Structures are given as structure tokens and as C-alpha cells.
N, C-alpha and C positions, 0 to 999 in steps of 0.2 A: 449637951443639948442646947446651950445656948447658940454654939457655932453653927449647929444644922439650922434652927429657928432664924439665924442671923443670913445664912447662907440662903434659906428659903425666900424671905423677905427681899434678899437683892435680886434673886432671879425673877420674883415676882414684880419687882419693879422695872427691872432692865426689860422685860418682855411685856408688860403693861398686862399682867395677867388678871382676872378677876378672882377673887378668893370667894366669891359667893356663887361662882359655878359649881354644878354638882359634880364635874370630871375635875374640879380643882386639885384634889388630894392626889388622883391618880395620875395626873399630867403632872403635877410639881416632882412626884417621885422619879417619874421617868427623867425630867428633864436634869435634876440632880446627877443622875447618873451620867447623862451626858456630860454633865459641865465640870464632874471630876476627871471623867476620860479625856477631855479637852486639857484640862491641866496637866495630867498625868502623861499624855500621849506628845503633849509638844513641849512638856518640861518647862511650864510658865511658873515662876515664882509669884508673880504678883496677880492680884485680881482683875487690873485695869486691863492688861492683856488679854487674860483667858475672857474676861466680859465681849471685848473686840470681836472675837473669832467666835465665840460661842452664840453670839447675837447673828452674825454674818451667817452661821450656819442653820441659825432658826429661822430666820428669812427667807431662806430656800429650801425651808422644810426637809432638813437633810441631817446627817451626821457624820462623823470622822469614818466610820465603817462603810457605812453606804457611798460617802463620796469617793472612796478609794476601793470599792469592790470590784474584784477580779471580772465579773460577769457585765460591768459597765460598758456602753457602749462608747467605742474609741475616740469618737467626736463629740461625745459630750464630755468626756473627761477632760479633753485638749481644750474646750471651751472654758470650764471651771479652772482649766490651770491658767488659762489667758486672764481671767478676771482677777485670780489673785494676785498675777505678776503686775497686773496695772495696780491693784488695789495696796500692793507693797511701795508702789513707787510714789504712788499719791499720799501714802502715809507719811515718806520722805520728805516730800516736798510739804507738804502741810505742819506735820508736827515736830519734825527733827531738824530740816535744814535753816528755818530761822534763826534757832538756838545757836548752831554751828557757824552761820554767815556771821552772828553778831561777835561770836568769842573770836572768831579768826578775825575779822576788822579790830577790835579791842587788842589782840597779841601781836601781830604783824603790819610793820609798815608799808612794805612793799606791795603791790598789786598780785606782784607773780606770786610770793609766798602766800598771800591770801591765797590766790587760785590753788595752789599746790596742795594748801591744807583744804580747801572744799573738795577738790577731787578726790584726797584720802579718803575723807570723811562719806562722799557719797559711794565710794565703794565699800565703806565699813557697814553702813547702815541702809543701803539699798542695793537691790541685783541690777546692775545697768541693762536696759535693753539694746539690743542687736539691730537696729535698724526700726523700721515701721512698717514692717510685715506682721498681718493678720494670723501667720501660722506660727504658734508656739514653738514649734520646732526651729524657726527662723530667728527669734525673738530672744530666747537662752540660749547663751553660748555653751553652756554645760550640757544641756540636753541634745544640742545641736550635734555637738563632739561623741556623744553616744550614739544618738541614731545614724548617723553617717558612717560610725566606723562599725556599726554592728554586724553588718554581713561580714567584713573583711577579719574583723576580730574574732568571730566564732569561727571563720576558716583557719584562721592560724592555730586556733587550738585544735582543731580537729587533726591539723597536717602534724603538728607536733607530739599529739597523743598516737597518730598512725605513725611517726617515724618510730617514738619508743616501744611500738609490738610491729615492728614491720617484718620481722620474721613469720609472723601469723599470715601475711598476705604476699611477701615476695623476699626473694635473698637479699639483705641489707648491702650497701656499697661501701666499698672501704673506708671513704673518708667520715662516714657518720660515726658521730662521737656517743653514740646509745650508750656505750659501758659506761661512759663517764657524765652520765646525765643528771646524776644527783651534785657532781660537782658544777654542771653548769646552771643548775636551778639554787643551788646555794651562794654562787658566785653573782647571779644574777638579784638576787635579794640583798645580798650584802650592799650591791650599788643602788639599788634603788632604795634601799635605805640610808644611804649617806645624803641623797637628795632630798631625801623625805624630811630629815632631821635639818637642813637649812632650811625648808620652806617652812616647817613648823615651828623654827624660831621665832618668824615674823608672823606667824599666823595670828588673826585676831576674830573675834567671833559680830556676828549681825545680829546680837538677841535683842537689840532695844527696837528692833522693827517686828511685831508681832506676826505680820504678814509673811515675812521671809520664814518663820519657822513651818508655817500651815504651806506655804508653799514648798519649803524642801520636804515637809512631809508626804504631801500630795506628789511631788515629782518622783521622790522614791518609789512611791507605790505604783505611780504610773509606767516606771522602768522594767519594773518587775513584772507586771502585768502584760507589758508587749514587747519589752526587749531585755528578756532574762538572760542571764548568762548559761543556763541549761546547762550546769556543772554538777555531775555524779558525786556529791563527796563520800566520805566514810559509811554514810548513815544509810546511802542506798545499799551497801553490803553487809551492814551489823551483823547480817546471821551466817555470814558465809566463811568458811575456811578456807585458809591459804596452802592446806598439805598437799594438794595436788589431787587430781581424781581420775582414778585407771577405769576406762570403759572397752566394751566394744566396739571397733570400727564398723561401721555399717553405711551402705549406701542410702539408706533410707530410716528415718528414725521416727519410731511411735511414741504416743505421749507417756505409755509405760515406761520406755527407756530413759523419755526426759525425767520422768519422775525419779529413776533410781541414780541419775546424776546429781538432780537437784538434793536428794538426801543425804548423798556422799557431802555434797559441797557445804549443806547446812549442820550436818552432823559431826564431821571428821570422822564417820566410820566407814572404813570400806566396805563392809557388808552390812548394810542398814538391813532392820527388820521387815517383816513382811507388812507390820502395824503402820511402821514409819512410811514405806513404799505406799500402802493405800491412803495414807492422810495425804501426802504429797500430791499423789495422781488427782484427787479429789479437789483439793486447791488449785492447780493448774487447769481442771478441767471447768471450774467453776469461773476462774478468772479469766478464762478464753472466750467462753460462751455467748457474749455479747461483743467479743472486740473483732470487727470485721477484718482487719489486718490477718491475724492468725486462722481466721476460717477459710482464707484462701490457699492454705496450708491442707485442707481436707479434701481427702478421695474417698467418694463410695462412704461418707459418714467415719472416717478413721484419718487423722492426724498422721501426713508424712512428711516429715523437716528433714532437709539436706545434712543440717546439723543440729548439735544440742544446744548450742549459744545461742541462736536464734530465739527458739521459746524460751530459753531461761532468761535471756537479757530483756524480753517482754515482760515475764512475769515480774522481774525486779522491778521493772519502771512503774508497773499498775499495782505495785503492794505499796506504792508511796500513796497515800490516799489523796494528796494533793494535785497528783497526777493523773489520776482516774478518770476524771472527766476528760481531760486533756488527750488521754490516751486513746479515747473511744471517739472522739468527737475532731479534734486535729491532729491528722495522721502526719502532715508535715513536721509539726513540731515534736512528737514523738518520736518519728523516725531519726530525725536529728540528733537527738540525744541518744538512740537506743543504738543504732549503726556505728554513728561515729565516736561513742564516747562510752556507754555502758559495755557494749559487746567486746571492744577491745581490753578493757579494765576483767571483766569476767574470763576471757580467755587468760590472763595471768594467774587469776585464782585457779582457774582449771589446770594449768601448767605447776601452779605453787610457786610463783615467783615473787615472793615476800618481799625482798629487796627493793625491786622494780616497783611494787605496789607504793610501799613506803614513801618512795620518792615522788611517784605518780599525786599521791595524795597531797603531798606536801606542796607540791605545783598548785593542784587544784585549790587547795585552801588558802595560798597566799594569793591567786586571783581574786578568790571571794571575798576574803577580809579586807584587801586593800582597796578594792571596789565600793564596798558597803563602807570603810571610812571615809573615804573620798566623798562620796554620797551625802554622808551625815554631817560632814564638814559645814560649819556655818561662815565659814571664809570663802569667799567666791573666785578671787584670785587663786587660792590654795588649791582649789577644785579645778579651775581651768590649767593649771600646769601639772597637775599630778594623773589629771586623767590622761591628758598627753603620754606622760612620762610612763604612765602604768602601761598605755598600750604599745609604746615603745619598747617596753622591757617584755611583753609577749612575744614580740617580734624578733627581738635579740635571741630570746631564749630558743625560738625553732631555728633561727640560723647558723646558733652556737652548736645546737644538736645536729645540723645538717655538717658541720664541721668547719665554720667559720673561725679563723683564730680568735682569741681573746682579745690581743692589740687590734685587731680590726674593728672590733665591735665597742671595746672600752677606752680605746684612745685617749677621748674626748674628756672623760672623767677623771 
């Protein structure tokens, strides 16, 4: 009870609130929740750092949730990112630099040693700005790498998945190492982890600068909002069985045919009951009602699909609540993940290729986990190095799957 009162008083003083205002009690409760969220989300141990960020948010009449919301205008988000990037630099120069300068001058005799020490600390307690551009993508080296490589990166992932499941599209050529894909992925992860371990050994945290924590938090949300990797992990297929599905080959499939395949896929039963069929038929019908892309397959109010993979892949995509809005309003985004990623993986489920699926999800998990770890690091130099090597690893996996010899790819390691 004492701590709560103390925290109320702290926020009241910090924001200059009027305790006699009739809305004070209601407002302070909301502010306490926001303050607590700042401390938890940004992992602040002390009050001083949390106070600075909380006050900045309050002055802008916003909170962490609104600041990083998916429906934010991209330009506005970039403006706030730029502001925080500048604030972290100013905080370093005003609050951190004077102390480290004095310490360096007292600890080293030569000017060159002092300069080296100052440069080390500059990287440790601030994010260096790349030039004087007003564009956030040109100021932040890490963000610049993510944005510039985004199209090429996604293209390599798509091409790799197509190689793995190439027999669905065309006859695989002799040199492809599709059968060795598990070996290719495992060796790539092994080499990646060796480099990562060396870089981790020299890793440091930039936690003395509270604005860096806020910036990193915002940048991660910005990337997720506008440069998402669009990786369909196992959660997309959590209700699917990989026993393989046998169904009648037709030139055109109706929604009832699709419901049958979906029923077998999700139950693992080759002869699902009429009750299950009806239930899945209604689910598909409801899911596709407002979905313009699927409506293009309607002929005289009846669905006519060239195969069962297309509608089920779209259904799986839309079943993820986070994708429902994008699936309806952002056709390019949904087609990217559906056609190039969900459909090939779904084909493997329908064929019952459990071993291939296991390796594919290992590949996807590796890409997702490592990207997240890089983005969450508070070591700027580690981020710069590892984002490059992470991307290089994705390229290596593709060319090793194409048939390039191990020695050709990893000789320099």
C-alpha cells in the first residue's frame, strides 16, 4: 500500500498533476498502468530511466501500445523513430559523455588511447547516426540493412521453399540436393552458431541509455509492421495431420470437395462423418464471404477451384486472427505468404511428407528466432555483423540446396 502511494506521488510530481482535480483518481490509475507497462516492456530496473520515457510518452499524449500500433501511418511512425534516435544521441552527449571523457583522460596518457576509449564507449552507450539524412532508414545502419535487403531476402526464402518442393511444380534437375536438405540446414546452422558465439563473447549492452531501449522497442515493432518476414511457422498448421490425403482428381473442385479434404487433413480420418464435413463446409463458407480474392473463383454463385490447395491455403492464412485484416485488405501481402510459402508446405501435408516438413519448420524457426534475437540485442555492432551473416546464411542454404559444394560455400569459415 505504501509503495502504491509513493508511486502515485512520484507520477503526480513528475507530470505536475492537480490532486484536487475531479478526474485525478481516474487519471492516476490509468497513468499507473502505463508507467508499469513502460517498466516491464522496456525492462527498466530503476525509476529514473522509466521516468524519462514515461514523461516523453505523456508529453506526446501517447503510450507504448499506440506508439507501435500496426494501423499507424508509416510516415508518422518514422517521424517518432527519428525523434527517439536523436534523443538517445543527445542523452549520450549530455548525460554519459562528460563522465566517460573525464575517466578516459584520467586513465590514459596518450591522446590516441583516449580517443580509442571514447569511440568504444560511444558505441556502447549510443547508436551512431549514419550521415545527416532526415530519413530514418538512412540514419540507422541496422534498419537500413533490413529495408534494403527485404525484397531480396524474401525472394531467397521463396526460392528455397520452391526448391524443396520443386516436384510439385516441375521435374527436379539432377544437381539439386533436395534429399540432403536436412543436412544442408543443419550444417548452415552449425556454421552460423560458430560465428555467433565469437561475436557474443565480445557483446555488450547499451542499457545505460534509456532512449536506446525505447528506440529498439519501437524499431522492432516498425519492422514487424512494415517489413515482416511472413514466415508461416508450425502454428499455422497446428490442426493439420501429415498422414497424407487421398481424394478424387477432378478438373474443378467445389467448396464441398474442399471441405472433404480439409476434414481429412484436420482429423486424420480418411472417411470423416457428415457432421464434420458440414462443420468444415460452413467454416470455409463463412471465412470466404468477404474475401475478394476467393470470390473471383465463383461461377454462377458456385465456387470452382482448379485445385484444393488454393482455397485451403487461403483458409489457413485467414484462420490466424492477426492475418484476417491483412488477408482482406492487403492482397499483395497475403498472396506473398499464401502462394510462395503456405501452399508448398500444405502440399507436403497433403502428400504426407513428414520428414520434409520437419526440416522446413527447422529452417523457418532458425530464420525467425535468429532475426528476433538480433533485433533484441542492445549491442549495435553485434546487430550490424549478425544481420549481415544471417542474410548470408539464407543465401548459403539456397545455393547449397541448388547443388553448390560445401567447400565452395564454407571454405573461408
